[in-house]
C-alpha positions as CSV (number, residue, x, y, z in Angstrom):
1,X,10.2,-3.1,-3.6
2,X,12.8,-1.4,-5.2
3,X,11.4,1.7,-7.4
4,X,12.2,2.1,-11.3
5,X,11.0,-1.1,-12.3
6,X,9.7,0.4,-15.1
7,X,7.4,-1.9,-17.7
8,X,8.4,-5.1,-16.0
9,X,6.1,-4.5,-13.4
10,X,3.0,-5.1,-15.2
11,X,0.4,-7.6,-14.0
12,X,-1.8,-9.9,-15.6
13,X,-4.1,-9.8,-18.2
14,X,-7.2,-7.6,-17.5
15,X,-9.9,-9.9,-18.7
16,X,-9.1,-9.4,-23.0
17,X,-10.1,-13.1,-23.8
18,X,-7.2,-14.8,-25.7
19,X,-7.5,-15.2,-29.6
20,X,-6.3,-17.5,-31.8
21,X,-2.9,-15.9,-33.1
22,X,-2.0,-15.3,-29.3
23,X,0.1,-18.1,-29.1
24,X,1.8,-16.7,-32.2
25,X,5.2,-15.4,-32.5
26,X,4.8,-11.4,-32.7
27,X,8.8,-11.0,-33.0
28,X,11.6,-12.7,-31.9
29,X,15.2,-11.9,-30.7
30,X,18.3,-14.0,-32.1
31,X,15.8,-16.3,-33.4
32,X,14.2,-17.2,-30.1
33,X,10.4,-16.1,-30.2
34,X,8.0,-14.0,-28.2
35,X,4.8,-14.5,-28.8
36,X,1.7,-12.6,-29.2
37,X,0.2,-12.9,-25.7
38,X,2.8,-11.7,-23.3
39,X,2.5,-8.2,-25.5
40,X,-1.3,-8.5,-25.3
41,X,-1.1,-9.1,-21.4
42,X,1.3,-6.0,-20.9
43,X,-0.1,-3.8,-23.4
44,X,-3.5,-4.6,-22.1
45,X,-3.1,-3.3,-18.6
46,X,-1.8,0.3,-19.8
47,X,-5.4,0.2,-21.8
48,X,-6.4,3.4,-19.7
49,X,-3.4,5.7,-20.1
50,X,-2.5,5.2,-23.8
51,X,-4.9,5.6,-27.0
52,X,-5.4,2.3,-29.0
53,X,-4.0,3.3,-32.1
54,X,-1.3,1.8,-34.3
55,X,0.9,4.3,-33.5
56,X,0.5,4.0,-30.0
57,X,1.1,0.2,-30.5
58,X,3.9,0.5,-32.4
59,X,5.7,3.0,-29.9
60,X,4.6,0.1,-27.3
61,X,5.9,-2.5,-29.1
62,X,9.8,-0.5,-29.1
63,X,9.4,-0.5,-25.2
64,X,8.5,-3.3,-25.2
65,X,11.5,-4.9,-27.4
66,X,13.7,-3.2,-25.3
67,X,12.5,-4.4,-21.7
68,X,13.2,-8.1,-23.6
69,X,16.7,-6.8,-24.4
70,X,17.4,-5.2,-21.0
71,X,16.4,-8.2,-19.6
72,X,18.4,-10.3,-22.3
73,X,21.1,-8.5,-21.1
74,X,20.7,-8.6,-17.3
75,X,20.7,-12.8,-18.0
76,X,23.6,-12.8,-19.9
77,X,25.4,-10.8,-17.5
78,X,24.1,-13.7,-14.7
79,X,22.6,-11.2,-12.7
80,X,19.8,-13.7,-11.4
81,X,22.5,-15.2,-10.0
82,X,23.5,-12.7,-7.3
83,X,22.9,-13.1,-3.8
84,X,21.6,-10.0,-3.5
85,X,18.7,-10.7,-6.3
86,X,18.2,-14.7,-5.1
87,X,17.7,-13.2,-1.9
88,X,15.2,-10.5,-2.3
89,X,13.3,-12.6,-5.5
90,X,13.0,-15.8,-3.1
91,X,11.1,-13.6,-0.3
92,X,8.9,-11.6,-2.7
93,X,7.9,-15.3,-4.3
94,X,7.2,-16.6,-0.8
95,X,4.7,-13.4,-0.2
96,X,3.2,-13.5,-3.9
97,X,2.5,-16.9,-3.3
98,X,0.9,-16.5,0.4
99,X,-1.3,-13.6,-1.0
100,X,-2.6,-16.3,-3.8
101,X,-2.9,-19.4,-2.0
102,X,-5.0,-17.5,0.7
103,X,-7.4,-16.6,-1.9
104,X,-9.5,-19.6,-1.4
105,X,-13.3,-20.7,-2.0
106,X,-14.1,-19.8,1.2
107,X,-17.3,-21.1,2.2
108,X,-21.1,-19.0,2.2
109,X,-20.8,-19.2,5.8
110,X,-17.4,-17.3,6.6
111,X,-18.7,-14.5,3.8
112,X,-21.9,-14.2,5.3
113,X,-20.0,-13.9,9.0
114,X,-18.0,-11.0,7.8
115,X,-21.1,-9.1,6.3
116,X,-22.7,-9.4,9.1
117,X,-19.8,-8.2,11.3
118,X,-19.5,-4.9,8.6
119,X,-22.8,-3.7,9.8
120,X,-21.3,-3.3,13.3
121,X,-18.6,-0.9,14.5
122,X,-17.2,-1.9,18.3
123,X,-15.2,-0.2,20.8
124,X,-13.4,-2.5,22.9
125,X,-10.5,-2.9,25.7
126,X,-8.4,-5.8,26.0
127,X,-5.8,-6.8,28.6
128,X,-3.0,-9.1,26.7
129,X,-1.0,-11.9,28.1
130,X,2.0,-13.3,26.3
131,X,1.8,-16.6,25.0
132,X,3.3,-18.4,21.5
133,X,2.2,-21.4,20.3
134,X,5.0,-23.6,20.4
135,X,5.8,-22.5,24.2
136,X,5.5,-25.6,26.4
137,X,1.9,-26.8,27.7
138,X,2.7,-25.4,31.1
139,X,3.7,-22.1,30.1
140,X,0.3,-21.9,27.9
141,X,-1.5,-22.9,30.8
142,X,0.2,-20.2,32.8
143,X,-0.8,-17.5,30.7
144,X,-4.3,-18.7,30.5
145,X,-4.8,-18.9,34.5
146,X,-3.1,-15.7,34.7
147,X,-5.9,-13.8,32.2
148,X,-8.7,-15.7,34.2
149,X,-7.3,-14.3,37.3
150,X,-7.4,-10.7,35.6
151,X,-10.7,-11.5,34.6
152,X,-12.1,-12.4,38.1
153,X,-10.7,-8.9,39.1
154,X,-12.5,-7.3,36.8
155,X,-15.8,-9.2,37.4
156,X,-15.7,-8.5,41.1
157,X,-15.8,-4.6,40.8
158,X,-12.5,-3.1,39.5
159,X,-11.5,-0.9,37.0
160,X,-11.0,-2.7,33.8
161,X,-7.8,0.2,33.2
162,X,-6.6,-0.3,36.4
163,X,-6.4,-4.4,36.1
164,X,-5.7,-4.1,32.4
165,X,-2.2,-1.9,33.7
166,X,-1.1,-4.3,36.3
167,X,-1.6,-7.4,34.4
168,X,-1.3,-6.7,30.6
169,X,2.0,-7.2,28.7
170,X,0.6,-4.9,25.7
171,X,3.3,-2.1,25.2
172,X,0.7,0.8,24.7
173,X,-1.1,-0.2,28.1
174,X,0.7,2.2,30.0
175,X,-0.9,5.1,28.0
176,X,-4.0,3.7,26.9
177,X,-5.2,1.2,29.9
178,X,-5.9,-0.9,27.1
179,X,-8.5,1.1,25.0
180,X,-8.7,0.3,21.6
181,X,-10.9,2.8,20.1
182,X,-13.5,1.6,17.6
183,X,-12.7,-1.4,14.3
184,X,-14.7,-3.5,12.4
185,X,-14.4,-6.4,10.4
186,X,-10.8,-7.3,9.4
187,X,-9.5,-4.5,11.2
188,X,-8.4,-7.4,14.0
189,X,-6.6,-10.6,13.8
190,X,-9.6,-13.2,13.0
191,X,-10.0,-14.9,16.4
192,X,-9.5,-11.4,18.3
193,X,-12.5,-9.7,15.9
194,X,-14.9,-13.2,16.4
195,X,-13.9,-12.8,20.3
196,X,-15.2,-9.2,20.4
197,X,-18.4,-9.9,18.1
198,X,-19.4,-12.5,20.5
199,X,-19.2,-10.6,23.9
200,X,-22.2,-8.3,24.7
201,X,-22.1,-4.9,25.2
202,X,-20.5,-4.2,28.7
203,X,-19.3,-7.8,29.2
204,X,-15.7,-9.2,29.5
205,X,-15.0,-12.3,27.4
206,X,-13.1,-15.6,28.6
207,X,-9.5,-15.8,27.6
208,X,-9.2,-15.7,23.4
209,X,-6.3,-17.2,22.1
210,X,-4.6,-15.5,19.2
211,X,-0.9,-15.8,17.9
212,X,0.1,-12.9,20.2
213,X,-1.2,-14.5,23.1
214,X,-4.5,-14.9,25.4
215,X,-6.8,-11.9,25.7
216,X,-9.4,-10.6,27.5
217,X,-11.5,-8.3,25.5
218,X,-14.0,-6.0,27.3
219,X,-16.7,-4.0,24.7
220,X,-17.2,-0.4,25.9
221,X,-19.9,-0.1,23.1
222,X,-21.7,-0.9,20.0
223,X,-23.0,0.7,16.8
224,X,-24.3,0.6,13.6
225,X,-22.1,1.1,10.9
226,X,-22.3,3.9,8.8
227,X,-20.4,3.2,5.6
228,X,-17.8,5.2,4.2
229,X,-17.6,9.0,2.9
230,X,-15.6,11.1,0.9
231,X,-14.8,14.7,1.3
232,X,-12.6,17.7,0.5
233,X,-11.7,19.7,3.1
234,X,-9.4,23.1,3.4
235,X,-6.9,23.1,6.5
236,X,-5.4,25.8,7.9
237,X,-2.6,25.1,10.4
238,X,-2.5,26.9,13.8
239,X,0.6,29.1,14.3
240,X,1.0,30.6,18.0
241,X,-1.6,33.1,17.4
242,X,-4.5,30.8,17.1
243,X,-7.2,33.4,16.5
244,X,-5.2,34.2,12.8
245,X,-5.9,30.3,11.6
246,X,-9.7,30.8,13.1
247,X,-10.0,34.4,11.3
248,X,-8.9,32.6,8.0
249,X,-10.8,29.8,8.2
250,X,-13.9,32.0,8.6
251,X,-12.9,34.5,5.9
252,X,-13.0,31.5,3.4
253,X,-16.3,29.7,4.8
254,X,-17.6,33.3,3.8
255,X,-16.1,33.0,0.5
256,X,-17.8,29.7,0.0
257,X,-21.2,31.2,1.0
258,X,-21.1,33.6,-1.8
259,X,-20.4,31.1,-4.8
260,X,-16.4,30.7,-4.4
261,X,-15.7,27.2,-5.9
262,X,-14.4,24.9,-2.9
263,X,-11.6,23.0,-4.8
264,X,-9.8,26.4,-6.0
265,X,-10.3,27.3,-2.5
266,X,-8.4,24.4,-1.4
267,X,-5.7,24.4,-3.8
268,X,-5.1,28.3,-3.1
269,X,-5.5,28.2,0.9
270,X,-5.4,24.4,2.0
271,X,-2.1,24.0,4.2
272,X,-2.7,20.3,3.5
273,X,-0.5,20.1,0.9
274,X,-1.1,16.4,0.0
275,X,-4.9,17.5,-1.0
276,X,-4.5,20.9,-1.5
277,X,-3.1,19.9,-5.4
278,X,-6.3,17.8,-5.5
279,X,-8.6,20.6,-4.4
280,X,-9.3,18.9,-1.3
281,X,-10.4,15.5,-1.7
282,X,-9.4,12.5,0.1
283,X,-9.6,9.0,-0.2
284,X,-13.2,7.4,1.3
285,X,-12.7,6.3,4.7
286,X,-15.1,5.2,7.6
287,X,-15.5,6.0,11.5
288,X,-12.4,5.2,13.2
289,X,-10.0,5.3,10.4
290,X,-8.9,9.0,10.8
291,X,-8.0,8.7,14.4
292,X,-9.7,12.4,14.6
293,X,-13.1,11.8,15.6
294,X,-14.0,15.7,15.3
295,X,-13.0,15.2,11.8
296,X,-15.0,12.0,11.5
297,X,-18.0,13.4,13.2
298,X,-18.6,16.5,10.8
299,X,-17.6,14.9,7.9
300,X,-20.6,11.8,8.7
301,X,-22.9,14.7,9.8
302,X,-22.9,16.4,6.6
303,X,-26.6,14.9,4.9
304,X,-26.5,15.9,1.3
305,X,-23.5,15.6,-1.6
306,X,-22.0,19.7,-1.6
307,X,-23.0,20.1,1.6
308,X,-20.1,22.3,3.5
309,X,-19.6,22.4,7.2
310,X,-19.3,25.4,9.5
311,X,-15.6,25.9,10.3
312,X,-14.3,23.1,13.2
313,X,-11.0,23.2,15.2
314,X,-9.0,19.4,15.3
315,X,-5.6,18.8,16.7
316,X,-4.2,19.3,13.0
317,X,-6.0,23.0,12.4
318,X,-9.0,24.6,11.6
319,X,-10.8,22.8,8.9
320,X,-14.3,23.3,6.4
321,X,-14.9,20.0,4.7
322,X,-17.4,19.4,1.8
323,X,-19.6,16.2,1.3
324,X,-18.7,14.6,-2.3
325,X,-20.0,11.1,-1.3
326,X,-21.9,9.5,1.2
327,X,-21.5,5.6,0.7
328,X,-23.7,3.1,2.9
329,X,-23.3,-0.2,3.2
330,X,-25.0,-2.2,0.4
331,X,-27.1,-5.5,0.2
332,X,-24.5,-8.6,0.2
333,X,-24.8,-9.2,-3.0
334,X,-23.4,-6.1,-3.8
335,X,-20.7,-6.3,-0.9
336,X,-19.9,-10.1,-1.6
337,X,-16.9,-8.9,-4.1
338,X,-15.4,-6.4,-1.9
339,X,-15.8,-9.2,1.6
340,X,-13.6,-11.6,-0.9
341,X,-10.9,-9.4,-2.0
342,X,-10.3,-8.4,1.7
343,X,-10.4,-12.1,2.8
344,X,-7.6,-12.5,0.1
345,X,-5.3,-10.9,2.7
346,X,-6.9,-12.1,6.2
347,X,-6.7,-15.3,8.1
348,X,-9.4,-17.0,8.7
349,X,-6.8,-19.6,9.2
350,X,-8.8,-22.8,9.4
351,X,-10.9,-22.8,6.6
352,X,-8.0,-21.2,4.0
353,X,-5.6,-23.7,5.3
354,X,-7.8,-26.2,4.9
355,X,-8.6,-25.1,1.0
356,X,-5.0,-24.9,0.4
357,X,-4.3,-28.0,1.5
358,X,-6.9,-30.0,-0.4
359,X,-6.0,-27.9,-3.5
360,X,-2.3,-29.0,-3.0
361,X,-3.6,-32.9,-2.7
362,X,-6.1,-32.2,-6.1
363,X,-2.4,-31.4,-8.2
364,X,0.0,-33.3,-7.1
365,X,0.7,-36.8,-5.9
366,X,2.6,-37.7,-2.5
367,X,4.4,-40.9,-2.8
368,X,5.7,-42.0,0.8
369,X,7.8,-44.9,2.0
370,X,5.3,-46.9,3.6
371,X,7.6,-48.1,6.1
372,X,8.9,-44.8,7.3
373,X,6.2,-44.6,9.9
374,X,6.5,-47.6,11.7
375,X,10.5,-46.9,11.5
376,X,9.9,-43.8,13.9
377,X,6.9,-45.7,15.5
378,X,9.4,-48.2,16.7
379,X,12.6,-46.3,17.3
380,X,11.4,-43.5,19.5
381,X,11.6,-44.0,23.0
382,X,10.3,-42.5,26.4
383,X,13.0,-39.7,26.2
384,X,10.7,-37.8,23.9
385,X,8.1,-37.1,26.3
386,X,11.2,-35.3,28.4
387,X,12.3,-33.6,25.5
388,X,15.4,-35.6,25.4
389,X,15.2,-37.9,22.4
390,X,18.2,-38.0,20.2
391,X,18.0,-39.6,16.6
392,X,22.1,-39.6,16.9
393,X,22.5,-43.2,17.4
394,X,20.0,-44.1,15.0
395,X,21.1,-45.8,11.6
396,X,19.0,-43.9,9.5
397,X,17.9,-44.9,5.9
398,X,19.8,-42.7,3.0
399,X,16.2,-41.7,1.6
400,X,13.1,-40.1,1.0
401,X,9.9,-40.7,3.7
402,X,8.3,-38.3,1.4
403,X,8.2,-36.7,-2.0
404,X,6.6,-35.1,-5.1
405,X,7.9,-35.5,-8.4
406,X,11.5,-36.4,-6.9
407,X,11.2,-33.3,-4.5
408,X,11.2,-34.8,-0.8
409,X,12.2,-34.8,2.8
410,X,14.9,-37.9,4.3
411,X,14.9,-40.0,6.8
412,X,17.3,-37.4,8.4
413,X,14.7,-34.5,8.1
414,X,11.9,-36.0,10.2
415,X,14.3,-37.0,12.7
416,X,15.1,-33.4,12.8
417,X,11.4,-32.2,12.8
418,X,10.3,-34.5,15.6
419,X,13.3,-33.2,17.6
420,X,11.8,-29.9,17.3
421,X,8.4,-31.1,17.9
422,X,9.1,-33.0,21.5
423,X,8.1,-30.2,23.3
424,X,4.1,-30.2,21.5
425,X,3.8,-34.0,22.4
426,X,0.6,-35.0,24.0
427,X,1.6,-37.1,27.4
428,X,-2.2,-38.6,27.4
429,X,-1.4,-40.7,24.3
430,X,1.1,-43.4,23.3
431,X,4.4,-42.8,21.5
432,X,3.0,-44.2,18.4
433,X,0.2,-42.1,18.6
434,X,2.1,-39.0,18.8
435,X,4.7,-40.2,16.1
436,X,1.2,-41.0,13.6
437,X,0.2,-37.1,14.4
438,X,3.7,-35.9,13.7
439,X,4.5,-37.4,10.5
440,X,0.5,-36.4,9.2
441,X,1.4,-33.1,10.3
442,X,4.8,-33.4,8.6
443,X,3.2,-34.6,5.4
444,X,0.5,-31.4,5.2
445,X,3.1,-29.1,5.7
446,X,4.9,-30.7,2.6
447,X,2.3,-30.7,0.7
448,X,1.4,-26.7,1.5
449,X,4.5,-26.2,1.0
450,X,5.5,-27.7,-2.1
451,X,2.2,-26.1,-3.6
452,X,3.5,-22.9,-2.2
453,X,6.5,-23.1,-4.2
454,X,5.1,-24.6,-7.4
455,X,2.2,-22.3,-7.6
456,X,3.5,-21.0,-11.0
457,X,2.7,-24.8,-12.4
458,X,-1.2,-24.5,-11.3
459,X,-1.9,-20.7,-11.2
460,X,-1.2,-18.9,-14.6
461,X,-2.1,-15.2,-13.2
462,X,0.4,-16.2,-10.4
463,X,3.2,-17.4,-13.0
464,X,2.8,-13.6,-15.0
465,X,3.3,-11.6,-12.1
466,X,6.2,-13.4,-10.5
467,X,8.2,-13.6,-13.8
468,X,7.4,-9.9,-14.5
469,X,9.0,-9.0,-10.4
470,X,11.7,-11.0,-11.4
471,X,12.5,-9.5,-14.8
472,X,11.7,-6.3,-12.7
473,X,15.0,-7.2,-9.9
474,X,17.1,-7.9,-13.2
475,X,15.6,-4.7,-14.4
476,X,17.0,-2.4,-11.4
477,X,20.0,-4.2,-11.2
478,X,20.9,-4.0,-14.4
479,X,20.0,0.0,-14.8
480,X,22.0,0.7,-11.6
481,X,24.9,-1.1,-13.2
482,X,24.9,0.5,-16.8
483,X,23.3,3.5,-16.2
484,X,22.8,5.0,-12.9
485,X,25.7,4.3,-11.0
486,X,27.8,5.4,-13.9
487,X,26.3,8.5,-14.1
488,X,26.8,9.2,-10.8
489,X,30.6,8.2,-10.1
490,X,31.8,9.6,-13.4
491,X,32.6,13.2,-12.1
492,X,34.4,14.0,-15.0
493,X,31.9,13.5,-17.6
494,X,28.9,15.3,-15.4
495,X,31.2,17.8,-15.6
496,X,31.4,17.8,-19.2
497,X,28.1,17.7,-19.7
498,X,27.5,19.8,-17.9
499,X,29.6,22.4,-19.9
500,X,27.8,21.3,-23.0
501,X,24.8,21.6,-22.2
502,X,25.2,24.5,-19.8
503,X,21.9,26.8,-21.0
504,X,19.7,24.4,-19.8
505,X,20.3,25.1,-16.0
506,X,18.7,27.9,-14.9
507,X,17.0,28.8,-11.7
508,X,13.6,29.8,-11.2
509,X,12.3,33.6,-10.9
510,X,11.7,34.5,-7.1
511,X,9.2,37.2,-6.4
512,X,8.9,39.0,-2.6
513,X,5.0,39.8,-2.7
514,X,1.7,40.7,-1.1
515,X,-0.8,38.8,-2.8
516,X,-4.8,39.9,-2.0
517,X,-7.4,37.1,-2.8
518,X,-11.4,37.4,-3.2
519,X,-14.0,35.5,-4.9
520,X,-15.6,39.1,-5.6
521,X,-13.9,40.6,-8.6
522,X,-15.5,44.2,-8.1
523,X,-13.6,43.9,-4.7
524,X,-10.4,42.6,-6.2
525,X,-10.3,45.9,-8.3
526,X,-11.6,48.2,-5.3
527,X,-8.0,46.5,-3.1
528,X,-6.1,47.1,-5.9
529,X,-6.9,51.2,-5.8
530,X,-6.1,50.8,-2.2
531,X,-2.8,49.0,-2.8
532,X,-1.8,51.4,-5.7
533,X,-2.1,54.2,-3.1
534,X,0.3,52.4,-1.1
535,X,-2.1,51.8,1.7
536,X,-0.6,49.3,4.3
537,X,-2.3,46.0,4.5
538,X,-3.5,46.0,8.5
539,X,-5.0,49.4,7.2
540,X,-6.9,48.1,3.7
541,X,-7.9,45.1,6.4
542,X,-10.0,47.7,9.2
543,X,-11.3,49.2,5.7
544,X,-13.2,45.9,4.4
545,X,-13.8,45.0,8.3
546,X,-15.8,47.9,8.9
547,X,-17.5,47.3,5.3
548,X,-17.9,43.9,5.9
549,X,-15.7,42.5,2.9
550,X,-13.4,39.3,2.9
551,X,-10.4,39.7,1.5
552,X,-7.8,37.5,2.2
553,X,-3.8,38.9,1.9
554,X,-1.0,36.6,1.9
555,X,2.9,37.4,1.7
556,X,5.9,36.1,1.6
557,X,8.6,34.8,-1.4
558,X,7.5,33.1,-4.2
559,X,8.9,31.3,-7.5
560,X,7.1,31.4,-10.6
561,X,5.9,27.6,-10.8
562,X,4.0,28.5,-7.2
563,X,0.5,27.7,-7.7
564,X,-0.8,30.6,-5.7
565,X,0.8,33.0,-8.8
566,X,-1.4,33.3,-11.8
567,X,0.1,31.4,-14.8
568,X,2.0,33.9,-17.0
569,X,1.8,37.3,-14.7
570,X,3.5,40.2,-15.6
571,X,6.5,40.2,-13.5
572,X,7.3,43.7,-13.0
573,X,7.4,45.7,-9.2
574,X,4.4,47.5,-8.2
575,X,0.9,46.5,-7.9
576,X,-0.5,44.2,-10.8
577,X,-3.9,44.2,-12.8
578,X,-6.6,41.6,-11.3
579,X,-6.2,38.2,-12.4
580,X,-8.4,35.2,-12.3
581,X,-6.4,32.2,-10.5
582,X,-8.1,29.2,-8.9
583,X,-11.3,30.3,-9.1
584,X,-10.5,33.3,-7.3
585,X,-9.7,37.0,-8.5
586,X,-5.9,38.3,-7.3
587,X,-4.0,41.2,-6.9
588,X,-0.3,41.2,-6.3
589,X,2.2,44.1,-5.2
590,X,5.6,42.9,-6.1
591,X,8.5,44.6,-4.1
592,X,11.2,42.5,-5.1
593,X,12.5,40.2,-7.9
594,X,15.3,37.7,-7.9
595,X,15.4,37.0,-12.0
596,X,16.4,33.6,-13.1
597,X,20.0,32.7,-12.8
598,X,22.5,30.2,-14.6
599,X,22.9,27.5,-11.8
600,X,26.7,26.7,-11.4
601,X,27.0,22.9,-11.5
602,X,27.1,22.1,-7.7
603,X,23.9,23.5,-7.3
604,X,22.9,21.6,-10.8
605,X,24.3,18.6,-9.6
606,X,21.0,16.6,-9.1
607,X,20.0,17.9,-12.6
608,X,22.8,17.3,-14.2
609,X,22.4,13.3,-13.2
610,X,18.8,12.7,-14.6
611,X,19.8,14.2,-18.0
612,X,23.2,12.5,-18.2
613,X,21.9,9.0,-17.4
614,X,19.1,9.9,-20.1
615,X,21.7,10.0,-22.4
616,X,23.7,6.8,-21.0
617,X,20.4,4.9,-21.5
618,X,19.8,6.0,-25.2
619,X,23.0,5.4,-26.0
620,X,23.0,1.7,-24.6
621,X,19.8,0.8,-25.9
622,X,21.3,1.8,-29.4
623,X,23.9,-0.5,-28.9
624,X,21.7,-3.2,-27.6
625,X,19.6,-3.5,-31.2
626,X,23.3,-3.2,-32.8
627,X,23.6,-6.3,-31.0
628,X,20.7,-8.4,-31.3
629,X,18.6,-9.4,-34.4
630,X,15.2,-8.1,-33.5
631,X,12.5,-9.1,-36.5
632,X,9.0,-8.6,-36.0
633,X,6.2,-10.4,-37.4
634,X,4.2,-8.0,-39.9
635,X,1.2,-10.2,-39.7
636,X,0.9,-11.3,-36.3
637,X,1.1,-7.3,-35.3
638,X,-1.5,-6.2,-37.7
639,X,-3.8,-8.9,-35.8
640,X,-2.8,-7.2,-32.7
641,X,-4.0,-4.0,-34.0
642,X,-7.4,-5.6,-35.0
643,X,-8.0,-6.7,-31.9
644,X,-7.4,-3.6,-30.3
645,X,-9.0,-1.8,-32.4
646,X,-12.4,-3.7,-32.2
647,X,-12.4,-3.4,-28.1
């Protein structure tokens, strides 16, 4: 998905019921109406990030009009006909339709099965023998027999990993001996998942068929699932001297024990920059999710919300972890919605496919040429069984075999389908029986494909998402043409813009300094006195160690925006006063200052481009407003405002 699609990528209504006026004209552009429901849908999506007062609705309406004008401009320039657009749009349309049609009304049986599996984690190993669904029957049988041979060796007492390295065609087997680790429901493709959950601990399954081939699954262990936890952590990376990281994490733990705020210390010290800015907070996870068993074990061992672990080591560094949430698996009714959402992107294949076909048949009427099946049963001969049948000499009727709303498949299309299907013929059936089976499959596939391609006719949510994605792609191409590329490529205009705004481009000031930080204000004052005496850091550390005091020193070059530095501290050489920052008390010993400097054009180019793009877009939008007649229906706008005021 290309970035900067802006207002275009806005999903469907979030449950606000359409009122009577929703189909009324909110505004028109050159006389073409835009209805209230579209604006309501877009504005509703953003309720969490905007205040619902009249000014916000007015401002948002201006953005909405700009968006509509840009889409109109893109269509006028026929950007929707470019191969780059049509290719990406069709790919997304197919992917989106697949997501929506998988949201079938799955049976209670499958939901119950998923819930029962969610209660248990599986640790398994596997052996994979490659086999595709379109392989010849003989090749499929050969793969199956190879899997049976491997299973026979395992059952005879040979080590599973040894047999896996001999037989398995999974590329990772050389490193892991087929071991997959822990997983649960929805982590594996459905047939594999079923094979694992239906195999007892210590046993090896019969060959299980998936789209990858045949698997032998050995269940190494089972355990009760513990749900998920949410934690915050502070991590100190190890350098060449691993004791330094260990000492620092122990000092941090001591500060925590003395009452320091975990979030503040994470922001101040943690080397995991992705979570440090969030106070160390991580996303919820279940066991097996992080691929770090020591970290998971420490996190799940915490019992009470707010508990903090002792320092521990992983492959990533030294950590302390604080428990924020503990979420055991809930009852079936409470978990059901989550399971349904997971099913949307899972392939409980057969049930879902049958449901899709049923929906397609319910919505659309398929017309058949009743003579088509008999025609092919008569004209396909025994060469079909040897994969040598060709329709070249047939005088194929020039009409559709099947069609829906005028869109269909011709005799030639079905003949070509039969050519590609010969290798799947069943010699235990007659030619006529094979042709009838393939014809039924062909009809079913056409039904499902037509349903997928025309989903907008039967699913309003899909229609809106697809339209907004389409418009987003158009806006990306249009913005690239009118703004982004223009700003990047016109170097003379960029230089002129820089010269006109040169006072706006300055570097950040930098400071070479030492930071002393502690959760104890009195101790910070004491350290400040030592630093003013120009004692070496190592000397101060020795004195504090003898007194069993905990202070962390950090030295280097910092920019004025660094979160480790106090906001609006007084920048002058020497030892600073005691500041409070991120919940701890800090003292700065500034050795050198590099003040803010003007940035030359070459170094400021990125910022200049961004600013110049903003100016170009502003001017362009003003021109669009002048070129098109925009009229807002104030009566309907008042109704929209009233609707949101009443929420």
